[in-house]
N, C-alpha and C positions, 0 to 999 in steps of 0.2 A: 386831513387836508392841510396843505402848507402853501401860503401865498408868497411868491417871489417876484423880484423886479428884473428887468432885462437891461440891454445896452444897445446903443445905436451904432457903435463902432464894430467893424468886422474884425478888428485886431484885438479887442478886449474879450477876456474870458471871465465870466461871472460864475462863481461857485456858490451854491446854496446848500448848506448842510442841514440835516434834520436835528442835529444835536445828539441823537442816539441812533443806533442801528435799528432799522425796521425790517421785520420779516415780512416779505411780500412776494406774491407770484407774478404780479404785473404792476406797472406804473401808468397811471392815466394823467395826461396833461390837458388842462382846459385853459385856453388863452382868453383872458377877460377883457383886456384893452389893446387897442392898436394905435400906435402913434406915428407910423410911417404913412406917408401919402401914396407911396408907390403901390401898384397893384400886386407886385410879387414880393413876398416876404420869405426870407430864408432863415431857417433855424438849424442849429446843430446841437443836439442834446446828447450828453454822455451820462449814463447812470453807473456810478462806481459800486460794484457789488463784491461779493465774496467768492473766492475760488473754491473749488471742491476740496474738502478736507480741512477747512478752516475751523477754528474753535476759539471761543473767548477764553481769557485767562484771568484767574484770581490769585492774589497773594494770600497764602494761608500761614497762620502762625498759631502757636499754642502757649499756654502758661499753666504750669502744674501748681496746684494750691495745696498747702500742707493739710488742709481740712479734709481732703479726700476727693478731689475731682480735677479734671483737666479741662481747661477753658479753651475751646477752639474758636478762632475768628478768621474771617476772610474779607477781602475788599470787594467793592463793587466791580463786577466783571467788565473788562475793557476789550475792545476789538481794534486792531490796527489795519487800516485800509490804505492803499497807495494809489495816488494819482500821479502818473509818470513815476518820478523817484521820490516824491514828497509823501511822508507818512501822515496819515490822518487818524487821530485817536478818537474813538467814540465809546461812550458807556452803553452798556446793554441793559434795557429795561427788563427786569426779571420779576415774574409773578410769584415764583415759588422755587425753593431750593430743595433738592432731594439728596440725602446723604447715605453713603454706604460705609459702615465702619467694620473692618475686618480685624480679628484679633485671635491669636493662638493662646488658648487658656491652659495649655499643658497637655490636654487630652485630644486636641484637634482644633482646627480653625473654625471660629464662629463668625457669622456675618449678620449684622443688624442694619435695618433700613429705617430712616427717619425722614420727615418732611418738616420744613420750617419756612417762615417768611422773613426771619431775621438772618443776619450774617454772623451767626454765633451758635455754638452748640456745646453743651456740657457732657463730658463722659463721666458718669457717676461711678464711684467705687472702682476705679481702674486698678488693674493688677500692677503692683510696684515692680518696675523693671520690665514690664510686658511691652511687646511691640504692637503698635496699632497702625493700620493703613486706612486713610480716609480718601474717598472719592466724592467730589462735589459735582452735581449736575444742576444746571440752570434751566428752568422751565420758562420759555418765552412764548406766550400765546399758545400754550399747550404742547410746544415742541421741546423735548429734553435735549440739552446740549451739554456735553462734558466740559466742565470749566476748569478742573484742576484736580490734582491728587497730592497727597501729603503723607509722610511717614514720621512716626515719632516713637521714642522710648519713654514710657510713662514713669516719671519719678521726679522728685525735687532734687535737682543737682547740687552737688557740693561745689564750693568755690573752685575756680580753675587751678589745676595742679594739685588738688587735694583729693585723695582716693577715699578717705573715710572722714566723716564729719558728723556734727550734731544737728539734727533737724527736728523742730518741734512739730511733728506730723501726727495726725490721727490715723489709727488703723482699725479695721474691723476685728473686734475681739469679743469674747463672751460678755454678754450683758447681764444675764441672770444665770447664776451657777447654783446647782442643787447637789446635795450629797446624802449618802446613806451608808450606814455601817452594816456589813455583811457578817453575821455571826458565825456562819459555818466555816469560813476560812480566814476570819479576822482581817477582812479587807475593807478598804474605803472605796466606794464607787461614787464617781462624780459625773454629772452631765450638765449641759449648758445650752443656751440659745445665744446666737450671735447678735451683736448690735446692728444698727442700720446705717452707720455713718463712718466713713474713713476709707483708707486704702486697703485693698486685698493683698494677701500674700499666699503663696502656695503651701508654706509650712509654718508651724508654730512650735515653741518650746513649752513642754508641759513638765513642771517640776513640783515636787512635794518635799517639804521639810518638816521636822518635828517643831514643836513650839519653841525649843531652845536654839533652833537654827541648824540642826544636824540634817544633812541631805539624806533623803530616802530614795528618790528617783529623779532622773533628769533625762527626758526623752524628746526626740524630734518626732512630731506627729503631723499628719496632713491637716490642712486648714478645713477640710471637709468633715473631719471627725467631730462628734458632739458628745462623746463620753469616754471615760477612762476608768480603770480599776487598778488599784495598787493593793497587793496582798501582803500577808505576814506582818501585820502591824500590831501595836500594843493598844488594847482598849483603854488603858489608863493615861494615854498621851493625847495632847491636842496637836493638830497638824495645820500647816499653811500650804495652800495651793497657789501656784503661780503659772500664768499663761501669758506668753509674749510672742510677737511675730518674729520670724527669721528674716532679717534684713542685713546682709553682711556689710554693706557700705556705711551703715550708721553706727556711731559709737554707742548709742543707747537707744532703746525703743520703749514705748509705753508698756506697762505690765499690769495685767489684772491680778490682784492679790485678794484672796479670800481666806479668812481664818475659819477652820472647822473645829468645833468643840464636840468632843465625845462626852456625852452625859449619861450617867446611869439613871434609868427610869424605874420607879417602883411599879408594882402591879396596879396600884391605885391610879397612877398617872397614865399607865397604858390603857386603862379602861375608860379614860376620859377622851381618848382619841376621837377625832371627828370623823375619821374614815374607819372602815372595817378593820378591827384589830384581830389578827389571826394568831396572836401569841397564846400559847396554852400554858397551863401550870407546869408542864414538864419541859418547857423550852429551856435552852441553855441559859445559865445564870440564875435558875431557880426563880425566886420572887423578884429578881431585879435583872434587867437587861440593859444593853448599851445602844444608844442611838446617836446619830450625827446631826449637828445643827450648824448650818453655815452662818457664821457670825457677821453677816453683812445683809441688812434688810433694806439697802439702798435708801438711806435717809436723805431727804431733800428739804432743805429749809429755803423758803421763798419770801423775802421781804416785799410787801406790797406798799404802794405809795400812799395808801390810806392810813399807814401807820400800824399795819398788822404783820406779824410774822407767822406764816403758815408752815407747819412741819408735817410731812407725810412720809410713810415708809411701807415696805411690803411685809406681808405676814410671814412669820418664821414658823418652821416645823421641825420637830425631831423625828428623823426617819431611820428605820432599820429594815433590813431584808433578811429573809430566811431565818425566822418567819417574818412576814410583812407586818410592819407597825409604823404608823404615822400619827404623831401627836401634835396637834396645833398648839402653838404658844399664843395664848390669848391675853396675857398680861405683860405690860411694858412700863418701865419707869423712864420718864423723860426729864432731862435737866437742861435748862437754857441759862446761859450767862452772857453778860455784856461786858466786854473788856476785862474779863476775869471775875466780875462781880455776879454772884448767883441771882437769878431773877425768878426762876420757875423750877419746881420739883414736883412732878405730878405722876400718879399711878393711873394708867388708863387700860381699858380692855378693848381698844380699837387700834387703828393704824394711822391716827392723825391727832394733832393737837394744835391749838391756835393761841398765840400770845397777842392780845388785843389791847394792851395797856400803853400803847404808844412806842414808837421806835426813835432812837437818837441818830441823827445824821452823822456820818463819819465815824461809826462805831463798828466793832467786830462782835458778832454774835456766834457763840459756840453752842452746838446742840449735841447731846449725847443720849442715845436710846439703849436701855438695858432690857434684855429678854429675861423673863422670870418663869420658873416652873413652880406652880402654886402649891403643890402637895409637899414637895421636898424643900421648897424655899430657895432652890439654886437660882442664881442670877449671874449674868455676865454681859459685858458690853457687846452689842451686836450692830452698832451703827453710829457714825459721827458725821457731822457736816459743819462747815464754817462759812459764814457769809459776812460781807462788808457792806454797810449802807452808805454808798457814795452818793454824791449829788446827782440829780438828773442832768441830761444834756442841755435842756432848755425848759423854761416856763413861760407861758403866754397867758394873758388874761382872756377870759371868755365870758359869755353870758351866764353860764352855769358854774363858774368858778375858775380854777386855773387849769390850763391845758398843758400837760406835761409830755415831753418827748424824750425818749431814751433808746439806746441800742443795747439789748440784753445779750447779743451774741451774733455770730454769723452762720445760722443754720442753712443747710443746702435747700431744703424743701419749704414751700410756703406754709404747709401745715405745721412744721416744726417751729417756724418763726411765730406763727399765731399762738401756738401752745406756750412758747417762752414768754410772750406778752401776757397771756392769760394767767400764768403763774404769778406775775407781778400785779395782777388786778387790773389789767388794761387789755388793749387789743392793737392790732396793726393800725398804723396811722391812716386816717381818712383825709384825702386831698380834695376838699370841697370848695376851695377858693384859690384865686391867684396869689393871695397873701400867704396862705399856708404852703402853697407850692414853692414860692420864692424863699420862705423861711426854711423849709426842709432842704432845699438846694444849698443854701448858705450853711446849714448845719452839717450836711455831708462834707462840704469842702473844709469846714473847720475841723472835722474829725478825720480828715484824710481818707474818706470813702468816696468811691465813684458811683455806688449803687446800693440800694437797700430795698427790702420788701415793703409793700404797702398793702392796705386792706383789699384793694381791687385785685381780682384773680379770675382765672379761666378754669378753675378746678371743676370737674364734672362731679355730680352727686355720687357719693360712695367711693370716689377715687382716693386711694390712700396717699399717693404722692403726685404732685404736679409741679409745674414751673410757674 
């Protein structure tokens, strides 16, 4: 219901706008007051509506982020109506937006449909250089209206006039790589699982070199491949495996590098395998066989604000095929130093260690993990990490101590942000007062950020990724 006033002059035209376009099948007028004394009252009413085929319009834009997503945004939909020759611009009250994103993934066109109440959407893990088409539909009181369309090529562009450049972008690359030595044909078999964050590419470069840098193979493979085998190798050499995305317009791309150590295992070591060891006494190599160990156990050093350094890594294993043999490496030597000064040297039979004797602010901590074969005494470096203990973004006094705020990184998903905070001994920020809200806003402005994750979320139970 909308109350309006009138006029006594027959020459005056009074226009009353609703402010926004209303979808309606009829208009009812109810006259509440009468100010003329005459018995006859004349009214001329004009309702300005929309002609057939009209559609609201939104302005759509996008921004490609190096971390591996495309940020789509659009404006509030507007409608242009005309009274005589004068345009009248109205905003359209939208209850819901539905999106259709079409994309050619190389094997055919795919179409995805989404719904949101925001004027923003993220395309996660876009294909670098891929063409995307977006159609936005505005739902007004249950009626879907096409609001606009948009096309884009997904990539972080080089500066104008530059065909090739350097971009610090993240790409989907192998996260965990495993290897095994195949005795029958002296080959190295590798397999991997892909990471969960970054740009996609259609092809990758798979390279293998010897420990001294001599090239063994350099192949272009499909990004959908998850294993590779290189034959006719020497069991007395160590090898390096490199996997990188194929992006012609970039001068350099991130590369996954894993060292693979070929280690001779004695019969005693093979018999300690935690999995079924099918090696027999008559196997090639007699009482000694060769197995492959990936010398990267993904060491992660996490300084916590309570003054604790937590170090974790994945379990390593020496693997061989034909015959099958997998020997778990259960002993590790861990060294921790601060600014080059040794702090800790410890032998452990698990995959974690904690330094809880206090951390120094503004210091560099170096962590080295060595894998050890207990029977033969063989040991080699299988992981490193370096962390720097910088000051937090802010400190606030609270009833239970000091409230610390920091930004550990820009993860895409809420769960990744919460995990990053948990590694530091905290959690995503709780905004439980206007003072905290204002403080966080000032903190974001000071750090040149316009948004950040907080603890409040709409993640469903069991959902792996959400916004």
